[in-house]
mmCIF file of the C-alpha atoms, coordinates in Angstrom:
data_MODEL
# 
_entry.id   MODEL 
# 
loop_
_atom_site.group_PDB 
_atom_site.id 
_atom_site.type_symbol 
_atom_site.label_atom_id 
_atom_site.label_alt_id 
_atom_site.label_comp_id 
_atom_site.label_asym_id 
_atom_site.label_entity_id 
_atom_site.label_seq_id 
_atom_site.pdbx_PDB_ins_code 
_atom_site.Cartn_x 
_atom_site.Cartn_y 
_atom_site.Cartn_z 
_atom_site.occupancy 
_atom_site.B_iso_or_equiv 
_atom_site.pdbx_formal_charge 
_atom_site.auth_seq_id 
_atom_site.auth_comp_id 
_atom_site.auth_asym_id 
_atom_site.auth_atom_id 
_atom_site.pdbx_PDB_model_num 
ATOM 1   C CA . MET A 1 1   ? 0.000  0.000   0.000   1.00 0.00 ? 1   MET A CA 1 
ATOM 2   C CA . THR A 1 2   ? 2.890  2.360   0.730   1.00 0.00 ? 2   THR A CA 1 
ATOM 3   C CA . GLY A 1 3   ? 4.200  1.935   -2.806  1.00 0.00 ? 3   GLY A CA 1 
ATOM 4   C CA . VAL A 1 4   ? 0.837  2.877   -4.286  1.00 0.00 ? 4   VAL A CA 1 
ATOM 5   C CA . ILE A 1 5   ? 0.655  6.011   -2.136  1.00 0.00 ? 5   ILE A CA 1 
ATOM 6   C CA . GLY A 1 6   ? 4.210  6.916   -3.094  1.00 0.00 ? 6   GLY A CA 1 
ATOM 7   C CA . ALA A 1 7   ? 3.418  6.491   -6.788  1.00 0.00 ? 7   ALA A CA 1 
ATOM 8   C CA . PHE A 1 8   ? 0.458  8.851   -6.513  1.00 0.00 ? 8   PHE A CA 1 
ATOM 9   C CA . VAL A 1 9   ? 2.594  11.391  -4.646  1.00 0.00 ? 9   VAL A CA 1 
ATOM 10  C CA . VAL A 1 10  ? 5.149  11.299  -7.449  1.00 0.00 ? 10  VAL A CA 1 
ATOM 11  C CA . LEU A 1 11  ? 2.420  11.646  -10.104 1.00 0.00 ? 11  LEU A CA 1 
ATOM 12  C CA . ALA A 1 12  ? 0.789  14.569  -8.300  1.00 0.00 ? 12  ALA A CA 1 
ATOM 13  C CA . CYS A 1 13  ? 4.136  16.328  -7.915  1.00 0.00 ? 13  CYS A CA 1 
ATOM 14  C CA . ALA A 1 14  ? 5.084  15.740  -11.527 1.00 0.00 ? 14  ALA A CA 1 
ATOM 15  C CA . ALA A 1 15  ? 1.729  16.981  -12.808 1.00 0.00 ? 15  ALA A CA 1 
ATOM 16  C CA . THR A 1 16  ? 1.924  20.117  -10.686 1.00 0.00 ? 16  THR A CA 1 
ATOM 17  C CA . LEU A 1 17  ? 5.565  20.920  -11.389 1.00 0.00 ? 17  LEU A CA 1 
ATOM 18  C CA . HIS A 1 18  ? 5.226  20.347  -15.124 1.00 0.00 ? 18  HIS A CA 1 
ATOM 19  C CA . THR A 1 19  ? 2.388  22.850  -15.519 1.00 0.00 ? 19  THR A CA 1 
ATOM 20  C CA . THR A 1 20  ? 4.166  25.598  -13.551 1.00 0.00 ? 20  THR A CA 1 
ATOM 21  C CA . GLY A 1 21  ? 7.668  24.899  -14.853 1.00 0.00 ? 21  GLY A CA 1 
ATOM 22  C CA . SER A 1 22  ? 9.060  24.917  -11.305 1.00 0.00 ? 22  SER A CA 1 
ATOM 23  C CA . SER A 1 23  ? 12.224 23.262  -10.058 1.00 0.00 ? 23  SER A CA 1 
ATOM 24  C CA . VAL A 1 24  ? 12.597 21.729  -6.607  1.00 0.00 ? 24  VAL A CA 1 
ATOM 25  C CA . ASP A 1 25  ? 15.805 22.099  -4.604  1.00 0.00 ? 25  ASP A CA 1 
ATOM 26  C CA . ASP A 1 26  ? 14.603 21.149  -1.106  1.00 0.00 ? 26  ASP A CA 1 
ATOM 27  C CA . ALA A 1 27  ? 11.525 19.987  0.823   1.00 0.00 ? 27  ALA A CA 1 
ATOM 28  C CA . GLY A 1 28  ? 10.265 23.551  1.274   1.00 0.00 ? 28  GLY A CA 1 
ATOM 29  C CA . ASP A 1 29  ? 10.218 24.066  -2.497  1.00 0.00 ? 29  ASP A CA 1 
ATOM 30  C CA . ALA A 1 30  ? 8.337  20.801  -2.966  1.00 0.00 ? 30  ALA A CA 1 
ATOM 31  C CA . ALA A 1 31  ? 5.694  21.805  -0.420  1.00 0.00 ? 31  ALA A CA 1 
ATOM 32  C CA . ALA A 1 32  ? 5.320  25.269  -1.959  1.00 0.00 ? 32  ALA A CA 1 
ATOM 33  C CA . ALA A 1 33  ? 5.052  23.798  -5.444  1.00 0.00 ? 33  ALA A CA 1 
ATOM 34  C CA . LEU A 1 34  ? 2.026  21.741  -4.379  1.00 0.00 ? 34  LEU A CA 1 
ATOM 35  C CA . GLU A 1 35  ? -0.015 24.853  -3.488  1.00 0.00 ? 35  GLU A CA 1 
ATOM 36  C CA . PRO A 1 36  ? -1.767 25.056  -6.898  1.00 0.00 ? 36  PRO A CA 1 
ATOM 37  C CA . LEU A 1 37  ? -3.012 21.495  -6.426  1.00 0.00 ? 37  LEU A CA 1 
ATOM 38  C CA . ALA A 1 38  ? -3.707 21.325  -2.678  1.00 0.00 ? 38  ALA A CA 1 
ATOM 39  C CA . GLY A 1 39  ? -4.311 24.982  -1.872  1.00 0.00 ? 39  GLY A CA 1 
ATOM 40  C CA . GLY A 1 40  ? -3.240 26.649  1.365   1.00 0.00 ? 40  GLY A CA 1 
ATOM 41  C CA . GLY A 1 41  ? -2.929 23.351  3.205   1.00 0.00 ? 41  GLY A CA 1 
ATOM 42  C CA . ALA A 1 42  ? -0.210 22.059  0.897   1.00 0.00 ? 42  ALA A CA 1 
ATOM 43  C CA . ILE A 1 43  ? 2.588  22.741  3.359   1.00 0.00 ? 43  ILE A CA 1 
ATOM 44  C CA . LEU A 1 44  ? 0.730  20.977  6.192   1.00 0.00 ? 44  LEU A CA 1 
ATOM 45  C CA . LEU A 1 45  ? -0.157 18.075  3.908   1.00 0.00 ? 45  LEU A CA 1 
ATOM 46  C CA . PHE A 1 46  ? 3.438  17.709  2.752   1.00 0.00 ? 46  PHE A CA 1 
ATOM 47  C CA . GLY A 1 47  ? 4.703  17.931  6.332   1.00 0.00 ? 47  GLY A CA 1 
ATOM 48  C CA . ALA A 1 48  ? 2.251  15.250  7.483   1.00 0.00 ? 48  ALA A CA 1 
ATOM 49  C CA . GLY A 1 49  ? 3.380  12.970  4.663   1.00 0.00 ? 49  GLY A CA 1 
ATOM 50  C CA . LEU A 1 50  ? 7.028  13.555  5.491   1.00 0.00 ? 50  LEU A CA 1 
ATOM 51  C CA . LEU A 1 51  ? 6.407  12.872  9.186   1.00 0.00 ? 51  LEU A CA 1 
ATOM 52  C CA . GLY A 1 52  ? 4.483  9.695   8.339   1.00 0.00 ? 52  GLY A CA 1 
ATOM 53  C CA . ALA A 1 53  ? 7.333  8.429   6.178   1.00 0.00 ? 53  ALA A CA 1 
ATOM 54  C CA . ALA A 1 54  ? 9.856  9.179   8.923   1.00 0.00 ? 54  ALA A CA 1 
ATOM 55  C CA . LEU A 1 55  ? 7.798  7.383   11.586  1.00 0.00 ? 55  LEU A CA 1 
ATOM 56  C CA . LEU A 1 56  ? 7.331  4.392   9.308   1.00 0.00 ? 56  LEU A CA 1 
ATOM 57  C CA . ALA A 1 57  ? 11.065 4.178   8.698   1.00 0.00 ? 57  ALA A CA 1 
ATOM 58  C CA . ALA A 1 58  ? 11.813 4.626   12.411  1.00 0.00 ? 58  ALA A CA 1 
ATOM 59  C CA . SER A 1 59  ? 9.589  1.686   13.269  1.00 0.00 ? 59  SER A CA 1 
ATOM 60  C CA . ILE A 1 60  ? 10.723 -0.663  10.492  1.00 0.00 ? 60  ILE A CA 1 
ATOM 61  C CA . LEU A 1 61  ? 14.489 -0.105  10.560  1.00 0.00 ? 61  LEU A CA 1 
ATOM 62  C CA . PRO A 1 62  ? 15.170 -1.470  14.080  1.00 0.00 ? 62  PRO A CA 1 
ATOM 63  C CA . LEU A 1 63  ? 13.015 -4.526  13.390  1.00 0.00 ? 63  LEU A CA 1 
ATOM 64  C CA . SER A 1 64  ? 14.639 -5.273  10.055  1.00 0.00 ? 64  SER A CA 1 
ATOM 65  C CA . THR A 1 65  ? 18.063 -4.929  11.660  1.00 0.00 ? 65  THR A CA 1 
ATOM 66  C CA . ALA A 1 66  ? 17.289 -6.927  14.800  1.00 0.00 ? 66  ALA A CA 1 
ATOM 67  C CA . TYR A 1 67  ? 16.100 -10.020 12.937  1.00 0.00 ? 67  TYR A CA 1 
ATOM 68  C CA . PRO A 1 68  ? 19.300 -10.800 10.993  1.00 0.00 ? 68  PRO A CA 1 
ATOM 69  C CA . VAL A 1 69  ? 21.450 -9.890  13.991  1.00 0.00 ? 69  VAL A CA 1 
ATOM 70  C CA . GLY A 1 70  ? 19.396 -12.248 16.145  1.00 0.00 ? 70  GLY A CA 1 
ATOM 71  C CA . GLU A 1 71  ? 19.663 -15.002 13.560  1.00 0.00 ? 71  GLU A CA 1 
ATOM 72  C CA . ALA A 1 72  ? 23.415 -14.559 13.183  1.00 0.00 ? 72  ALA A CA 1 
ATOM 73  C CA . ARG A 1 73  ? 24.013 -14.635 16.939  1.00 0.00 ? 73  ARG A CA 1 
ATOM 74  C CA . THR A 1 74  ? 21.892 -17.745 17.557  1.00 0.00 ? 74  THR A CA 1 
ATOM 75  C CA . PRO A 1 75  ? 23.328 -21.164 16.639  1.00 0.00 ? 75  PRO A CA 1 
ATOM 76  C CA . SER A 1 76  ? 21.314 -22.952 13.974  1.00 0.00 ? 76  SER A CA 1 
ATOM 77  C CA . SER A 1 77  ? 20.865 -26.015 16.179  1.00 0.00 ? 77  SER A CA 1 
ATOM 78  C CA . SER A 1 78  ? 19.003 -24.060 18.860  1.00 0.00 ? 78  SER A CA 1 
ATOM 79  C CA . SER A 1 79  ? 15.261 -24.068 19.215  1.00 0.00 ? 79  SER A CA 1 
ATOM 80  C CA . ALA A 1 80  ? 12.958 -21.523 17.618  1.00 0.00 ? 80  ALA A CA 1 
ATOM 81  C CA . ARG A 1 81  ? 12.080 -20.215 21.073  1.00 0.00 ? 81  ARG A CA 1 
ATOM 82  C CA . ARG A 1 82  ? 15.675 -19.202 21.750  1.00 0.00 ? 82  ARG A CA 1 
ATOM 83  C CA . SER A 1 83  ? 15.890 -17.509 18.357  1.00 0.00 ? 83  SER A CA 1 
ATOM 84  C CA . THR A 1 84  ? 12.708 -15.596 19.065  1.00 0.00 ? 84  THR A CA 1 
ATOM 85  C CA . ARG A 1 85  ? 14.014 -14.466 22.457  1.00 0.00 ? 85  ARG A CA 1 
ATOM 86  C CA . CYS A 1 86  ? 17.228 -13.238 20.845  1.00 0.00 ? 86  CYS A CA 1 
ATOM 87  C CA . PHE A 1 87  ? 15.290 -11.338 18.179  1.00 0.00 ? 87  PHE A CA 1 
ATOM 88  C CA . PHE A 1 88  ? 13.092 -9.530  20.679  1.00 0.00 ? 88  PHE A CA 1 
ATOM 89  C CA . ARG A 1 89  ? 16.062 -8.805  22.949  1.00 0.00 ? 89  ARG A CA 1 
ATOM 90  C CA . ARG A 1 90  ? 17.894 -7.166  20.030  1.00 0.00 ? 90  ARG A CA 1 
ATOM 91  C CA . CYS A 1 91  ? 14.760 -5.302  18.983  1.00 0.00 ? 91  CYS A CA 1 
ATOM 92  C CA . SER A 1 92  ? 14.134 -3.911  22.460  1.00 0.00 ? 92  SER A CA 1 
ATOM 93  C CA . SER A 1 93  ? 17.777 -2.909  22.877  1.00 0.00 ? 93  SER A CA 1 
ATOM 94  C CA . SER A 1 94  ? 17.706 -1.000  19.577  1.00 0.00 ? 94  SER A CA 1 
ATOM 95  C CA . TRP A 1 95  ? 14.552 0.840   20.682  1.00 0.00 ? 95  TRP A CA 1 
ATOM 96  C CA . ARG A 1 96  ? 16.132 1.689   24.038  1.00 0.00 ? 96  ARG A CA 1 
ATOM 97  C CA . GLY A 1 97  ? 19.182 3.043   22.236  1.00 0.00 ? 97  GLY A CA 1 
ATOM 98  C CA . TRP A 1 98  ? 17.041 5.129   19.892  1.00 0.00 ? 98  TRP A CA 1 
ATOM 99  C CA . ARG A 1 99  ? 14.984 6.474   22.775  1.00 0.00 ? 99  ARG A CA 1 
ATOM 100 C CA . ALA A 1 100 ? 18.119 7.371   24.744  1.00 0.00 ? 100 ALA A CA 1 
ATOM 101 C CA . THR A 1 101 ? 19.383 9.545   21.889  1.00 0.00 ? 101 THR A CA 1 
ATOM 102 C CA . ARG A 1 102 ? 16.102 11.482  21.816  1.00 0.00 ? 102 ARG A CA 1 
ATOM 103 C CA . THR A 1 103 ? 16.100 12.657  25.460  1.00 0.00 ? 103 THR A CA 1 
# 
């Protein structure tokens, strides 16, 4: 579903930028360029989309990193329960580390 939303974002941006002949150098330019399509709320809409993408990445990255680390650190002859414990231990430690950098 995220890929479909991303494709429509790209299409909306391309359609808007092509008609105005604008160029985009940073995120502020991209938000301002969407004003003809989305009106005055374009900056808020763009900011909400950017925040949503950042939160999605912040939740997926520790999980996708913890799984292979947990698998590499657990011997292949061990039970699935031990592997699962190692995965969740790595996942929780990565979240604790991320949270510690934000305080």
